[in-house]
C-alpha positions in Angstrom: 9.9 15.3 25.3 6.7 16.0 27.4 6.7 13.9 31.0 4.6 14.3 34.1 4.9 12.8 37.4 2.7 9.7 37.5 -0.7 10.2 38.8 -1.9 6.8 40.6 -5.4 7.9 39.9 -5.1 8.6 36.5 -6.5 6.3 33.5 -4.2 5.2 30.5 -5.2 5.4 26.9 -7.7 2.5 26.7 -6.1 0.9 29.8 -4.9 -2.1 27.6 -2.6 -2.8 24.3 -0.1 0.1 25.0 3.3 0.5 26.5 3.8 3.1 28.6 7.7 4.6 28.7 8.7 6.0 32.0 11.9 7.2 33.6 12.7 7.8 37.4 14.3 11.3 38.6 16.0 9.8 41.8 18.1 7.2 40.0 17.8 8.4 36.2 16.7 4.8 35.0 14.7 4.5 31.8 11.8 2.0 31.4 8.9 0.8 29.5 5.7 -1.0 30.9 3.4 -3.2 28.4 -0.2 -4.3 29.0 -1.8 -6.4 26.2 -5.4 -7.3 26.4 -7.2 -7.8 23.1 -4.3 -7.6 21.0 -2.7 -10.5 22.4 -6.3 -12.4 22.8 -6.9 -11.9 19.2 -3.3 -13.1 18.0 -3.2 -16.3 20.1 -6.9 -17.1 19.7 -7.0 -17.1 16.0 -4.1 -19.8 15.8 -5.6 -22.0 18.5 -2.3 -23.6 19.8 -2.3 -25.9 22.7 -1.9 -23.3 26.0 1.6 -24.1 26.4 2.7 -22.8 23.0 0.3 -19.9 23.2 1.8 -18.9 26.3 5.3 -18.8 24.8 4.2 -17.1 21.7 2.4 -14.5 24.1 5.8 -14.0 26.1 7.6 -13.3 22.3 4.9 -10.8 21.7 5.4 -9.0 24.9 9.1 -8.9 24.5 8.8 -7.9 21.1 6.5 -4.9 22.2 8.8 -4.0 24.9 11.8 -3.7 22.8 10.3 -2.5 19.7 8.8 0.7 21.0 12.2 1.9 21.6 13.0 2.2 18.0 13.7 5.9 17.2 12.7 5.5 13.4 10.0 4.0 11.2 10.8 0.1 10.9 10.6 -3.2 12.3 11.8 -5.5 14.8 11.7 -9.1 14.2 12.1 -11.8 17.0 12.9 -15.2 15.6 13.7 -18.3 17.3 15.1 -21.8 15.9 15.4 -24.6 18.4 15.4 -28.5 18.8 12.6 -28.3 21.2 8.8 -28.9 20.6 8.4 -25.4 19.4 10.9 -25.3 16.7 10.0 -21.7 15.6 8.7 -18.8 17.2 8.5 -15.2 15.1 7.0 -12.1 16.4 7.3 -8.6 14.9 6.7 -5.0 15.8 6.2 -2.6 13.0 6.2 1.2 13.9 4.2 2.9 15.3 2.8 -0.2 17.1 1.4 -3.1 15.0 2.1 -6.5 16.4 1.9 -10.1 14.8 3.5 -13.5 15.4 3.1 -17.4 14.8 4.6 -20.6 16.0 5.5 -23.8 14.6 5.6 -26.6 16.8 5.3 -30.6 17.2 1.9 -30.9 18.4 2.6 -34.4 20.1 5.4 -32.9 22.1 4.2 -29.5 22.7 0.8 -30.9 23.9 2.2 -32.8 26.7 3.7 -29.9 28.3 1.6 -27.7 30.7 1.5 -23.9 30.4 4.8 -22.1 31.7 6.8 -24.9 30.1 9.2 -21.8 28.9 12.4 -23.2 28.6 11.3 -26.9 27.9 9.2 -25.8 25.0 12.2 -24.1 23.3 15.0 -26.5 24.2 18.3 -25.5 22.5 19.0 -23.2 19.3 19.2 -19.4 19.1 17.1 -16.5 19.2 17.8 -13.4 16.7 16.7 -10.2 17.2 16.6 -8.2 14.1 16.2 -4.5 13.4 15.0 -3.6 9.9 14.8 0.3 9.3 13.3 -0.4 5.7 14.4 1.0 2.3 17.9 0.9 1.5 19.3 0.8 5.1 21.2 -2.1 6.7 19.6 -4.3 8.7 21.4 -5.0 12.4 20.8 -8.5 13.8 22.0 -9.7 17.4 22.0 -13.4 18.1 22.1 -15.1 21.3 22.1 -19.0 22.1 18.8 -20.3 23.8 20.2 -23.1 26.1 17.2 -24.4 27.7 16.1 -21.0 28.8 13.0 -18.6 28.2 13.0 -16.0 25.9 13.0 -13.4 28.6 16.4 -14.8 29.8 17.7 -15.1 26.3 16.9 -11.3 25.9 18.6 -10.3 29.0 21.7 -12.0 27.6 21.2 -10.2 24.4 21.6 -6.9 26.0 24.4 -7.6 28.2 26.5 -9.5 25.4 25.5 -7.3 22.3 24.8 -4.0 23.8 26.3 -4.1 27.0 23.4 -2.4 28.8 22.2 -3.3 32.4 18.6 -4.6 31.7 16.0 -5.8 34.0 13.0 -7.7 32.2 9.8 -9.3 33.8 6.8 -10.7 31.9 3.5 -12.5 32.5 1.2 -14.4 30.2 -2.0 -15.9 31.5 -5.7 -16.3 30.6 -7.9 -14.0 32.7 -11.7 -14.8 33.2 -13.6 -11.6 32.2 -17.2 -11.1 30.8 -18.1 -14.8 31.3 -15.2 -16.2 29.5 -11.5 -16.9 29.1 -9.2 -14.2 27.6 -5.2 -14.1 27.1 -3.6 -11.3 28.7 -0.1 -10.3 29.1 2.2 -7.7 30.8 5.8 -6.7 31.3 8.2 -4.4 32.5 11.6 -3.4 31.4 14.4 -1.3 33.1 17.5 0.1 31.5 20.5 1.8 32.5 21.0 4.0 29.6 24.5 5.9 29.8 24.2 9.9 29.6 23.8 10.8 26.1 21.3 8.1 25.3 21.2 5.6 22.4 22.2 1.9 22.1 24.8 1.7 19.7 23.1 -0.8 17.7 25.4 -1.8 15.1 28.6 -0.3 16.6 31.4 -2.1 18.2 32.3 -0.6 21.6 35.8 -0.1 22.7 36.9 -1.9 26.0 36.7 1.1 28.2 32.9 1.6 26.9 31.8 -2.0 27.4 33.5 -2.0 31.0 31.9 1.3 31.8 28.5 -0.1 30.8 28.7 -3.4 32.8 30.1 -1.5 35.8 26.7 0.2 35.8 25.2 -3.1 36.9 26.9 -2.6 40.4 25.8 1.1 40.3 23.8 2.0 43.6 21.0 3.9 41.7 20.7 0.9 39.1 20.6 -1.7 42.0 18.1 0.1 44.1 15.6 0.5 41.3 16.1 -3.0 39.9 15.3 -4.3 43.4 12.1 -2.3 43.6 11.1 -3.7 40.1 11.8 -7.2 41.3 8.9 -6.9 43.6 6.2 -6.8 40.9 4.1 -9.8 40.7 2.7 -11.5 37.8 -0.7 -10.8 38.6 0.0 -7.2 38.9 1.4 -7.1 35.1 -1.9 -8.5 33.5 -4.6 -7.0 36.2 -7.1 -5.2 34.2 -8.3 -3.3 37.2 -4.7 -2.0 38.1 -3.8 0.9 35.7 -0.3 1.0 34.4 0.1 4.3 36.0 -1.0 3.0 39.6 1.4 0.1 39.1 4.3 2.4 38.3 3.6 4.5 41.3 3.3 1.5 43.3 6.9 0.4 42.5 8.6 3.5 41.9 6.9 6.4 44.0 10.2 6.8 46.4 12.2 7.3 43.0 10.0 10.1 41.5 8.5 8.3 38.6 7.4 10.2 35.3 5.5 8.8 32.6 6.1 9.8 28.8 3.6 9.7 26.1 2.0 6.0 25.8 2.5 4.1 22.6 -0.9 2.3 21.5 -0.5 -1.4 20.2 -2.7 -3.4 17.7 -2.9 -7.0 16.3 -2.4 -6.3 12.7 -0.8 -8.2 9.8 0.6 -7.0 6.6 -0.8 -9.6 4.6 -3.5 -8.7 1.8 -5.1 -10.4 -1.1 -3.3 -8.1 -3.6 0.2 -9.0 -2.0 -0.8 -12.9 -1.9 -1.7 -12.6 -5.5 1.3 -10.9 -6.7 3.4 -13.6 -4.9 1.5 -16.2 -6.9 2.1 -14.5 -10.3 5.9 -14.3 -9.7 6.0 -18.4 -9.8 6.5 -20.1 -12.9 3.3 -22.3 -13.8 5.2 -25.4 -13.1 5.6 -24.4 -9.2 1.9 -23.9 -9.1 1.0 -27.2 -10.1 1.5 -29.3 -6.8 -0.6 -26.0 -4.8 -3.3 -26.5 -7.3 -6.9 -28.0 -5.6 -8.9 -30.4 -7.6 -10.8 -27.5 -9.5 -7.5 -25.7 -10.2 -8.0 -23.3 -7.5 -5.0 -22.1 -5.3 -5.6 -21.4 -1.4 -2.8 -19.6 0.6 -3.1 -19.2 4.4 -1.1 -16.7 6.3 0.9 -18.0 8.7 0.6 -14.9 11.0 -3.1 -14.3 11.1 -4.5 -17.6 9.7 -6.5 -15.7 7.0 -7.0 -17.9 3.7 -7.0 -16.5 0.5 -8.5 -18.6 -2.4 -7.7 -17.6 -6.4 -9.7 -19.2 -8.9 -7.7 -20.6 -12.0 -8.3 -17.5 -14.3 -6.7 -15.5 -11.3 -3.2 -16.8 -11.8 -3.2 -18.3 -15.1 -4.9 -21.4 -16.4 -2.9 -24.9 -16.5 
């Protein structure tokens, strides 16, 4: 893998909508920095959610991008929550090599009364599931953690500690930014992990007690503690600032550690729905199941929950009554 020392004067590919993996020479810590601009703005704007809901969904997208770009194979990472809070359902997908999509279901009256940064109050109690789907005939791996009036970021930290026994640091920021005469959603985040020599997260494999203890002992490791403390100095505005390149931010945080950048991963807002897929789905239904879906003229309209695209089909397209 080709790496190079971070040059604070370098410009990233596009500057936005990317994940920049990195590592430190002195402490041997691995990490990823994510910066979302048009991608997160496109996804959040197309839904028209209240700001508090959009911010929570932006956090889910950012977290999914941070974790998903660590996949070493073609496949998909699915983040999903089910809770008793105003936002009862959040779904965010990352498809290799960098496609993002997401949506939320919420109680408009309850969610609309909350201010942005409602976080834990929006989600309430329930659970968050992180599912790795390799595709094909390969088995899925799923980790589930409880949501107990906490943010998605806090739940993810619990997931990595409980399910994978990996010392992890995550910081995420989501906010509107005034640019070119209009407000646009932006998001950013940073993730550090102390991966044991030999790499891998052993997803789906039960660790021995000795392996688990060794990994969790890493939380007290001097190199890990020092690097985590440096990461904790990052400010929310730095994570989303379009004038601060990811390379310059990494250099600002970790130059004393000898930080190296790896090849960036480009991200894009892209849904997997299509008119053909929706048509095939409708054709698979018995005619009796389509009765309640038909409009006055006999047509059927289906709106994708992820991208809000509406596909309309004439009676002849799906079979007459």
